[in-house]
N, C-alpha and C positions, 0 to 999 in steps of 0.2 A: 628797376635797374636790370639791364641785361647781364646775365651771368656767363662768364667765360669758364666753361667746365674744365678746361686745361689749367687755367689759373687757379681754380678752386682745388684741383688735385695737388698742384704745387704748394698751395697754402696748407693743405692737410699734412704734406710731407714736412713742412716747417714745424708743425706742432709735434710730430713724432720724432723729429731730430732732437727735440728737447730731451728725449729719453735716452739718448746715447750716453753711456756711462752708468746707467742704473744697474744693468746686469753685473758689471764689475763690482759695484758696491754691494750688491746682493751676495755675490760669491764671497766677498770679504767677510760679511756678517756671518754667513754660514760657517766658514772656515774658523772664524774666531770662536764660535761655540764649540766646534769640533776639538779645538785645542784643550778646552775644558773637559769635554766628554771623554777624551782618551787619557786624561791625567789621573793616574791611580791614587794620588794623594788627596784628591778632592772628594768630599763626601757627596752622597747622592743628593742631599739637600742643596748643596752648592751647585751641583750640576742641573738640578731642576730649576733653580733660580736663574741660572745662566740661560737655560732654554727659553724660559718665559721672557726674559729680557731680549733674547734674540728675536723672538716672534714679534714683540712690540717694536723692536728696531726695524724689522721688515715693514711693518705697517707704517711707521714713521717715514721710512724711505719712500714708500709709494706716495704718501701724502706730500712729501717734499717735491717730488717730480711733478705731481699733479698740479700743485700750486704754480710751478713754472709753466706747465702746459696751459693753465688757465690764463696766465699773463700773456702768453703768445696768442691764444685765441682772442683775447680782448684786443690785442694790438691789431690782429687781422680784421676783426669787426670794425675797428676804427678806420681802417683803410678802405673798407667797403662802404662806409657811411658817406652819403653825398656831402661834399664840401660846399658850404655857403660862404661866399666871399662878400662881406658887407661893402656897401658903397662907401667911397671916401668923401668926407665932407670937411669943409673949412670949419673953424671954430664958430664963425657967425652962422653958418648953415646948420650946424649941430644945435645951437641955441634956438634957432627958429623952428627946427624940427621938433625939439623937445617941447617948446611952447605950443606948437600946433597939436601934437599928440596929446599933451596934457589937457587941452581944451576939448578936443573932439572925441577922445576915447570914452569919457563918461556918458556921452549922449549917443554913441554909436550902437547900432544893432550888432548882434553876433555875426551876421553875414558881413557887415562892414568891418568888424574887427578882423574877420578872416581875410578879407581883401587886403587890409593893411598888413596883416601878418605875411601873406604871400609876397607882398611887395618889399617889405622891410626886414624880414626875418634874417637873423645874423647880425643885425645892428645892435650893439650892446645897450645903447640908450633905449631903443624901441623895445627890446626884449625885457628890460627891467620894468618899463612902464606897463607893458602888456601883462606881465606877471602880476604886478600890483593891481591892475584893473580886474583881472580874472579872479584874484583872491577877494577883491572887494565885492564882487557879485555873488549872489546866492545861486549856486547851480543846481540846487535840489529841484528836480522836475523840469529843468531846462535842458532838454536833450541836445539842442544845438550848441550850448555852451560846454556841455560835457564832451561833445564830439570835438570841439576845438581844443579843449584841454588834452584829450587823447591824441589828437593829431600832432600836437606840439611835443608830446613826451613819448609816444609809442615808438618802439623800434621798428624800422622798415621790415615788412614781412615778405621777403623775397627768398629765393632758394638758398643763397649764400648764408643768410642768417639762420635759416631753418637747418641747414646741414651742419653749421658750426654748433648750433644748440644740441643737435643729436650727437655730435662728436664729444662735446663736453659731458653730456649725460652718460655716454658710454664709458668715457675715461673715469668718471666719478664712480660708476658701478664697479669697474675693475679695481679701483682704489679701495673700495669698501669691502671687497671680498677677502677671505683669508688666504686665497691662492695668490701666487706671485706670477704676474704676466711677463714671462721672459721673452726675449726676441720681439719686443713690441714694435711692429712696423705699421700696423693698422689695427682697427677693432676686429677685423676678420683674421689677421695674420699675427698670431702670438701663441706662446706655449704656456698654458696655465700649469704651474708647478705646485704640488702639495708641499707646503713649507715644512710640515711635520716630517714628511718622508725625506726631504733634503737634510733636515737636521739629524735624521737617523743614519745618513750615509757618511758617517765619519770614516776616515781612512783606516784600512786594516792591512797588516803585513805580518802574519804570524808563521809564514812558511807553508801554510796550507791554503789560506785565503788571502788574496791580495785585492785591495780596493784603493786606488790612488786618491790624491787630494780631490776634494769636491770641485767640480767645475761645470759650466754650462757650455755644451758643444753646439 
């Protein structure tokens, strides 16, 4: 498949648009902890518990958005996969085809099965019969049959799929880290924030020191 790099760039942007709103939720989580941190009537034990809950909530926030990003990536993958339009047959033609395939497949060589596959792939009757025939055969040591199985199930190895795989892996890495990726516009353009440091930035206004409500600018 020839890949349109402009289209691929636009599709990447679709993935990162999923993350719109994550920063706002992150700020809310940090501020929620800050209300506990500055409350003089709360014990240190209660504050420590709230801090750990906030850190876990941040991890869960990242996981939530990553799951949505994966759904978008899979949707884009499906758009790139070549569409196979099965031929249209009458009921009588379908019955004749099924009878023919049922008789010929058991005696067909792997090369003949491949030719049938190239001609009829996408036809649900054919696909079901071919799957049953492949399962019936012992492919141990039969490299041709193994290659046919791989050909039917392997994801196309073109640039679009390779780039989408790299994107998903990169987002998975960011999700697994303890840092929070603010302003996430791409894998290269984001601001990794230390969550512990943000939790420590509770607002102060005692006349000598002023620190406003936490926010991401």
